[in-house]
C-alpha positions in Angstrom: 71.4 87.0 76.5 71.6 85.7 79.8 69.0 86.8 82.1 70.3 87.9 85.4 69.0 85.6 88.0 68.1 87.2 91.6 70.8 86.5 94.2 69.2 84.3 97.1 69.4 81.1 98.0 68.5 80.0 94.7 71.7 81.1 93.7 73.3 77.0 94.1 70.7 76.3 92.0 73.1 75.6 89.3 71.2 76.7 85.4 71.8 76.0 81.9 71.7 79.4 79.9 71.6 78.1 76.7 70.7 80.9 74.7 73.6 83.6 75.7 74.6 83.2 72.0 76.3 86.7 72.3 76.5 89.3 68.6 75.7 86.4 67.0 72.2 85.4 67.6 70.9 88.9 66.3 67.0 87.5 64.8 64.3 89.0 66.6 63.0 85.7 68.5 67.1 84.4 68.6 68.4 86.3 72.0 65.0 86.1 73.8 63.5 83.1 72.6 66.3 80.9 72.4 67.3 79.9 76.6 67.0 76.9 78.1 67.5 77.5 82.1 67.5 73.9 83.4 68.5 73.0 86.7 72.1 70.5 86.3 73.0 69.4 89.5 70.9 66.8 92.0 71.8 68.6 95.0 69.9 71.9 93.4 66.9 70.2 93.0 67.1 69.3 96.7 68.2 72.7 98.3 66.6 75.1 95.8 63.9 73.3 93.8 59.8 73.9 95.6 58.6 70.5 96.5 55.6 68.9 95.2 54.6 65.3 93.8 52.6 65.0 90.4 49.3 63.8 90.7 48.8 59.7 90.4 46.3 60.4 87.8 48.8 62.5 85.5 49.7 60.1 82.3 53.4 60.0 80.7 51.3 60.1 77.5 48.4 61.2 75.6 48.5 58.1 72.9 49.5 55.0 73.5 49.9 54.6 69.4 53.5 54.8 67.6 53.6 57.7 65.0 54.2 55.2 61.8 56.9 55.8 59.2 55.3 55.9 55.9 56.5 55.4 52.3 60.8 55.6 53.6 62.6 52.7 53.2 64.9 51.4 55.7 69.1 52.6 55.9 71.1 50.9 53.1 72.9 47.4 55.2 74.6 46.7 51.6 78.2 49.0 53.0 77.7 47.4 56.7 80.2 44.9 58.8 79.7 41.0 57.8 77.1 39.8 59.7 76.0 39.0 62.0 75.1 42.3 63.4 74.2 43.6 66.8 70.8 43.6 67.4 68.7 46.7 67.9 71.8 48.8 66.4 72.2 50.4 63.2 75.9 51.2 61.5 77.3 54.5 61.2 79.9 54.3 58.7 83.0 56.0 58.9 83.9 59.5 57.7 84.4 63.2 57.7 81.7 66.0 58.9 81.4 69.8 59.9 80.9 70.0 63.6 79.0 73.0 64.9 76.0 75.2 65.2 74.2 76.3 62.1 71.4 79.1 62.2 70.4 81.8 63.8 69.5 79.5 66.9 73.2 78.0 67.3 74.6 79.3 70.3 78.4 80.5 71.5 79.2 77.4 72.4 78.6 75.2 69.1 81.6 77.5 67.7 83.9 77.9 65.9 82.9 75.1 62.8 85.5 72.3 63.0 86.4 69.3 61.1 85.8 65.9 62.8 87.1 62.6 61.5 85.2 59.3 62.8 85.8 55.6 62.9 82.7 53.4 61.8 80.7 52.0 65.0 77.2 50.9 65.6 74.6 52.6 67.8 71.1 52.1 69.3 68.8 52.2 67.1 66.9 53.4 69.6 67.3 54.9 73.2 67.3 52.6 76.0 63.5 51.7 77.4 61.9 50.6 80.4 62.2 47.2 79.4 65.8 47.2 78.7 66.6 49.0 81.5 64.6 46.5 83.9 66.8 43.9 82.5 69.6 45.2 83.8 68.1 45.9 86.9 66.9 42.3 87.6 70.6 40.9 86.3 72.3 43.2 88.7 70.5 44.6 91.6 71.6 47.9 90.5 70.4 50.8 92.5 70.3 54.1 90.1 71.7 57.8 92.0 67.5 58.6 92.4 67.2 55.8 94.3 69.8 56.1 96.6 69.9 58.9 99.6 72.4 61.7 98.8 75.8 61.7 100.5 76.2 65.5 101.5 80.1 65.2 101.9 80.4 64.2 98.6 77.8 66.2 97.4 79.5 69.9 98.9 82.7 68.8 97.4 80.8 70.3 93.3 79.3 73.3 95.6 80.9 76.8 96.5 82.6 77.0 99.7 80.3 77.3 102.7 77.1 76.3 101.2 75.2 75.2 104.1 73.8 71.4 104.7 70.0 70.9 104.1 68.0 69.4 106.5 68.0 65.7 107.0 64.6 65.8 105.5 65.7 67.3 102.4 68.2 64.9 101.9 66.3 61.9 101.0 66.3 59.7 97.5 64.3 61.6 94.7 65.0 63.3 91.5 63.7 66.0 89.5 59.7 66.0 87.5 58.5 68.7 85.1 55.2 70.1 86.1 53.4 72.4 84.4 52.4 76.0 85.7 49.0 77.1 85.6 49.9 79.8 83.6 52.2 82.3 82.0 55.1 82.8 84.3 58.8 84.2 84.2 60.8 82.1 81.9 64.1 82.8 84.5 62.8 81.0 86.9 62.9 77.2 86.5 61.8 76.1 89.9 58.7 76.9 89.0 58.5 74.0 86.6 60.8 71.8 87.9 59.8 70.2 91.3 62.2 68.1 93.7 60.2 65.1 94.2 60.8 62.5 96.9 60.5 59.1 95.8 61.1 60.4 91.9 63.1 57.7 90.0 62.7 55.6 86.8 60.5 53.1 88.5 58.3 56.0 89.4 58.7 58.5 87.3 56.3 61.3 88.7 56.6 60.3 91.7 55.9 57.4 94.6 52.1 57.2 93.7 53.2 56.7 89.7 53.9 53.4 88.8 55.4 51.8 85.3 53.6 48.7 83.6 54.0 46.6 80.6 52.3 49.1 77.9 55.2 51.7 79.5 58.0 49.0 78.5 58.6 51.1 75.0 59.3 54.1 76.4 62.4 55.8 77.1 63.8 54.9 80.5 64.3 58.7 82.2 65.8 59.9 85.6 68.7 58.0 84.9 72.1 59.8 85.6 75.0 59.2 83.7 76.5 57.4 86.2 73.5 55.5 85.5 73.8 55.3 81.8 77.2 54.3 82.0 76.5 51.0 84.3 74.4 50.0 81.8 76.9 50.1 79.3 79.1 48.6 80.6 77.2 45.4 81.7 75.7 45.6 77.5 79.2 45.7 76.7 78.9 49.1 75.3 79.3 52.8 76.3 78.3 55.9 75.4 78.9 57.7 72.6 80.9 60.8 72.3 79.8 64.3 71.3 81.6 64.1 68.1 79.8 60.5 67.1 76.2 61.6 68.3 76.2 64.6 66.3 77.5 62.7 63.3 74.8 59.6 63.7 72.1 62.4 64.1 73.1 63.7 60.9 72.3 60.4 59.2 74.9 60.9 56.4 74.0 64.0 55.4 75.2 67.5 55.6 74.9 69.5 58.8 71.8 71.8 58.7 70.0 74.2 61.2 67.3 70.9 61.8 67.5 67.1 60.8 64.7 67.2 59.1 65.4 70.1 56.6 64.9 74.4 56.9 61.0 74.1 58.3 61.1 75.0 61.6 58.2 73.2 64.0 55.6 74.3 64.8 51.7 74.0 65.9 50.8 72.1 62.4 54.5 70.5 61.4 55.8 68.3 64.2 58.6 66.4 62.7 59.6 64.9 66.4 58.5 65.1 70.1 58.8 68.7 71.4 56.3 70.9 73.2 53.3 72.8 71.2 51.9 75.5 73.1 52.8 78.3 75.8 55.5 77.3 78.1 55.5 75.8 80.5 51.5 76.4 81.1 49.9 74.8 78.0 51.3 71.3 76.4 49.4 70.4 73.6 49.6 67.1 72.5 49.1 68.0 68.5 52.1 65.4 68.0 50.4 63.3 69.8 52.0 63.0 73.7 51.9 65.4 76.3 55.5 63.9 77.5 57.5 60.9 76.6 56.5 59.4 73.6 57.4 55.7 72.8 61.4 55.2 71.6 60.6 53.8 68.0 58.5 57.2 67.5 58.7 59.1 64.5 60.2 59.1 61.5 64.0 57.9 61.8 67.1 59.4 60.5 69.2 57.9 57.2 70.7 55.4 59.5 67.5 54.1 60.7 68.1 55.9 64.3 64.6 57.3 65.9 64.2 60.2 68.0 67.5 61.7 67.8 66.0 65.3 67.9 63.6 65.7 70.9 61.7 62.8 73.3 64.5 62.7 75.8 68.1 64.5 75.7 70.9 61.6 75.5 74.1 61.6 77.9 77.5 61.6 75.7 80.3 60.4 77.1 82.4 64.1 77.2 82.7 66.0 79.7 81.6 69.4 78.8 83.7 73.1 78.6 82.1 76.0 76.9 85.2 76.7 75.2 86.4 73.0 74.1 85.6 74.3 70.5 88.2 76.6 70.8 90.9 73.9 70.7 90.4 72.7 67.3 90.3 76.0 65.3 93.6 76.5 64.3 94.4 72.7 63.6 94.6 72.1 59.7 94.0 68.7 59.9 90.5 66.9 61.2 90.0 66.4 64.6 90.1 62.4 64.2 88.0 60.8 66.9 88.1 63.1 69.7 86.9 62.2 73.4 85.9 65.5 74.6 87.9 67.6 76.6 90.1 66.2 80.2 87.4 68.3 82.1 84.8 70.6 83.1 84.5 74.3 82.5 80.9 76.0 83.1 81.2 79.7 83.1 77.8 79.8 84.9 78.6 77.4 87.4 81.9 77.1 87.4 82.0 74.8 90.9 80.2 71.9 89.3 81.6 69.5 86.7 79.3 68.6 84.0 79.1 66.3 81.2 77.1 66.8 77.6 73.6 66.2 76.8 72.7 65.9 73.0 69.4 66.0 71.0 66.8 67.8 73.2 63.3 67.1 74.4 59.6 67.1 74.5 60.3 70.2 76.5 61.8 72.2 73.7 60.2 74.6 71.7 60.8 78.2 69.6 59.6 80.1 73.0 62.0 78.7 75.2 64.2 76.7 74.3 65.2 76.2 70.7 67.3 72.5 71.4 66.1 70.9 68.5 69.3 70.6 66.7 71.5 68.4 65.6 74.7 71.2 67.2 72.5 71.5 70.2 74.6 70.5 73.0 73.7 70.8 77.1 75.4 70.3 80.3 74.3 68.3 83.3 76.4 67.2 86.4 76.7 63.5 86.2 75.0 62.4 89.5 71.7 63.9 88.4 68.6 62.5 86.8 65.6 64.3 85.1 62.2 63.9 83.5 63.4 64.3 80.4 67.0 62.2 80.0 68.0 58.9 78.9 70.6 57.5 76.9 72.0 55.0 74.3 74.6 53.3 73.4 77.3 52.3 70.8 79.9 50.2 70.1 82.8 49.5 67.6 83.1 46.7 65.3 86.1 45.4 66.2 84.4 45.5 70.5 81.2 44.0 69.0 83.2 40.8 67.5 85.1 40.1 70.8 81.9 40.5 72.5 80.8 37.5 70.3 83.8 35.6 70.9 83.4 36.0 75.1 79.4 34.7 74.5 79.8 31.6 72.9 
């Protein structure tokens, strides 16, 4: 069910309505609870969201500890390509799988189910961390999108004709920060918990009064736009995964399924990933050990040795987002081979703004608001937007890895 929004200037705050699986999501909790409204463009943050700076005392975590991996063996490396292997990456073997939604929480844009066949590839075992991103910035002098003053002439191209220009004191460098509300609020208005925060960026996740230190090195870098992630990948000789590669890798060699870990839904007593426990968006309980992001190498890895494919931070993929993209494969008799996504973007909820795909859910996901802790769940965000709960990991083919080795000799 799509909840209608009040018509106001806030209509230019494009929203991701992920709970719109009409006619299929018929469980009592489905249509109303499986809803995720997220600001999906940088300009929407500036002209629609309420300004706020998170307190300097706000911590990105409850604990510096890492959830241990107990009694679980590492991935089977017997069929990996010949050594040397790329550092910090795991081999995802070639294969074929059924891509798309499973279970009562699946949404319309996760259908129809279709077969996909992929070549093998290497994938980062963890999302890119603050330490790794810092090395990139030191080597290149790169400035992220959130660190640059917005160019109105560029961003107005993605807005409805006639959208008025914000004042100059609004068009400043910044990003969007999640700030819990003081109590229950209508879940149709994400501006109540997402705050446009001047000075927020990867170095200052909660605003200019917050700072990273060495104990944050192993945490995911956040407030990175798609453009930032692509720039990092090019520097590292890698690329972002396609949406199909990401979902296939997430399954870890197992069959498509509702949840990565099995049939049991996450709850306040079962914490398979860094998700939200408590009433959203006001009651964040750190039952899984973390208030916000967790270290990138936390919780149990999947069958390929990949950590936090579900929860913690959303992960950028290379594909443009189209709500109807899967339908292009519904009439094919052969599996789609190494699909790289549509040639352009279309989001019926926000047709003026092109978007890229995010996967995996984040620490904000929970059953009462946004059930995106599923391998098939999709999110869409404009490529110039960074958020407190969005990061990325990279991939590389084995052929490109061997070429990289030769270039670096």
